[in-house]
C-alpha positions in Angstrom: 64.4 171.1 145.2 61.4 170.0 146.6 61.2 170.1 150.4 61.8 166.3 151.0 65.2 166.7 149.1 65.9 170.1 151.0 65.3 168.5 154.2 67.4 165.5 153.3 70.2 168.3 152.3 70.0 169.7 155.7 70.0 166.6 157.4 73.1 165.6 155.4 74.9 168.6 155.9 74.4 168.5 159.8 75.3 164.5 160.3 77.8 164.0 157.8 78.6 160.4 157.4 76.0 159.6 159.9 72.9 161.1 157.7 71.0 158.1 156.8 71.4 156.6 160.5 70.5 159.5 162.6 68.0 158.6 165.2 66.0 160.2 167.9 66.8 160.3 171.8 63.9 160.1 174.0 64.6 163.4 176.1 62.7 163.9 179.7 63.0 167.0 181.9 61.7 166.6 185.3 60.2 163.3 184.4 58.2 164.5 181.4 59.0 164.8 177.7 55.9 167.3 177.1 55.5 170.8 177.6 54.8 171.8 181.3 55.5 174.7 183.8 59.1 174.8 184.9 59.4 174.6 188.4 60.3 177.6 190.3 63.5 175.7 191.7 65.0 175.5 188.4 64.7 179.5 187.7 67.0 182.1 188.4 64.1 184.7 189.0 60.5 184.5 190.6 57.7 186.6 190.9 57.3 188.6 193.9 53.9 190.3 195.0 53.7 194.2 193.9 55.1 196.3 196.7 57.2 193.7 197.7 60.5 194.3 196.0 63.8 195.1 197.6 65.5 198.4 196.3 67.3 198.0 192.9 65.6 194.8 192.0 65.4 194.1 188.5 63.6 193.0 186.5 60.7 194.9 188.4 58.3 192.0 189.5 61.1 189.7 190.1 63.3 188.4 192.8 66.4 185.9 192.9 65.0 182.3 192.2 67.1 178.8 193.6 68.6 178.4 190.2 68.9 174.4 190.2 69.5 172.9 187.2 66.5 170.7 186.4 66.5 166.8 186.3 67.3 165.6 182.6 67.2 161.8 181.7 67.5 160.7 177.9 67.5 157.7 176.1 70.8 155.7 175.1 72.1 156.6 171.8 72.6 154.2 169.2 75.7 152.0 168.6 78.8 154.3 168.2 77.7 156.9 170.8 81.1 157.8 172.6 79.9 161.1 174.6 76.6 163.5 174.9 76.2 166.9 174.6 73.4 169.3 175.4 72.3 173.0 175.2 69.2 175.0 176.6 67.6 177.7 174.9 65.0 180.4 175.6 62.9 180.5 172.3 61.0 184.1 173.1 63.6 186.7 174.4 62.4 190.3 173.1 64.6 191.1 170.3 64.5 194.6 171.7 66.2 194.4 175.1 65.8 197.7 176.1 62.0 196.9 176.6 62.7 194.2 179.3 61.8 195.5 182.7 61.0 199.4 181.5 58.4 200.8 183.6 54.9 201.8 182.1 56.0 199.3 179.4 54.5 195.7 178.5 55.9 193.5 175.8 53.3 192.5 173.3 52.8 188.6 172.8 53.7 189.1 168.9 56.7 191.1 169.6 59.5 190.1 167.4 61.6 187.3 169.0 65.2 186.1 169.3 67.0 182.9 171.2 69.0 183.1 174.6 71.1 180.6 175.7 70.9 179.3 179.4 73.3 176.2 179.6 75.8 174.4 177.6 77.6 171.3 178.2 79.9 169.1 176.3 81.7 165.8 176.3 79.4 164.1 178.6 80.5 160.4 179.4 78.7 157.9 177.1 77.9 156.2 180.4 75.8 158.9 181.8 72.6 159.4 180.6 70.5 161.3 183.2 71.6 164.6 185.5 69.9 165.0 188.8 68.2 168.4 189.5 71.0 170.5 190.6 73.9 168.9 189.2 75.2 171.5 187.2 73.9 174.8 189.0 72.4 175.4 192.4 72.1 178.8 193.6 73.7 182.1 191.7 77.3 182.5 192.4 79.1 185.7 191.3 79.7 185.1 187.8 78.1 181.7 187.3 80.0 178.3 187.5 83.5 178.0 186.2 84.6 176.9 182.7 85.7 173.6 183.9 85.6 169.9 183.1 83.3 168.4 185.8 82.7 164.4 186.0 79.7 165.3 183.8 80.6 167.0 181.3 82.7 170.2 180.4 80.8 173.4 180.8 80.4 176.1 178.0 79.5 179.7 178.7 75.7 180.6 178.6 74.3 184.0 177.2 74.6 185.9 180.3 78.3 186.5 179.6 77.8 188.9 176.7 76.0 191.5 178.7 76.8 190.9 182.4 80.5 190.9 182.0 81.0 189.6 185.6 82.6 186.2 185.2 83.1 183.5 182.9 79.0 182.2 183.4 79.6 178.4 182.7 77.1 176.0 183.8 73.6 176.5 184.1 71.9 179.9 184.8 68.0 179.5 184.8 65.0 181.2 183.3 64.2 184.9 184.1 61.9 186.0 181.6 60.8 189.7 182.0 57.9 190.5 184.5 56.8 192.8 181.9 56.4 190.3 179.1 52.9 189.4 177.8 54.3 186.0 176.1 54.9 182.4 178.2 58.3 181.6 177.4 59.3 178.3 175.9 63.0 176.9 176.9 64.4 173.9 174.8 66.5 171.2 175.9 68.7 169.4 173.1 70.7 166.2 173.8 73.0 165.0 171.1 74.8 161.6 170.9 78.2 162.1 169.7 80.6 159.8 168.2 83.7 161.1 170.2 84.6 161.2 173.3 85.7 164.9 173.1 84.4 167.5 170.8 87.6 169.3 171.0 86.1 172.9 172.3 87.7 174.3 175.1 87.7 177.4 177.5 85.0 180.0 176.7 83.1 178.1 174.4 79.6 178.9 173.3 76.4 177.1 172.0 77.5 178.1 168.5 80.8 176.8 168.9 79.6 173.6 170.2 77.2 173.0 167.2 80.3 173.9 164.9 82.7 171.4 166.3 79.3 168.8 166.4 79.0 168.9 162.7 79.0 165.5 161.2 79.5 163.9 164.2 75.9 163.4 165.6 74.7 160.0 165.6 71.4 161.1 167.2 69.2 164.2 169.1 66.2 164.8 171.1 64.7 167.9 172.5 62.0 168.3 175.0 60.4 172.0 176.3 59.1 173.3 179.4 57.3 176.7 180.0 57.9 179.6 182.4 56.8 183.0 183.4 57.1 185.7 185.5 54.3 187.7 185.1 51.0 186.4 185.7 49.3 187.8 182.7 51.5 186.2 180.1 50.1 183.9 177.7 51.4 181.2 175.6 
């Protein structure tokens, strides 16, 4: 199987009967689709000067941030679109989580990486093609936002639920890359135009659950990326 045939097969598996009609959505974060630095207002932690940390702060070199979900907009889906869904993923989390914030240790730019989910939102009504800043997260309530249906969609569970174990962790929880990481992290938001009003996901559903439910229902999708780092020495 050549590369073109393989690519077509992957697309068909994802989009099912819509494979030949799949289109691209134009997605913007804070008004731009090109890679740029995420404002600190959208982060869940921010850099602090050395020696200015409160006792027990973690990761070292960081303090809690405003954690406002970013302004987001996307082009309308094609004919037949009945809802949208979105996800936000950090593409650069260290594979070895024990290195995060470890005293006397820096995480190399070429260290192995893994994805980490910051935002999952399903069943966004067909008439909504933008979200204002702070629409799905503003501040850091204990345990995150509730896993409820809102006027702008059904909240899924972000990745913090897997290891903080202090609540449902729904809604948006913004970037907080390790302050000892030498790599600038990339954050990718993907928006999907779907042929159904409801995907059927419920409860503490994850990004994986959303993607499984969306199999064969995607009419179009698009992505945009932003960068963020806490370590001033970090590089892309």
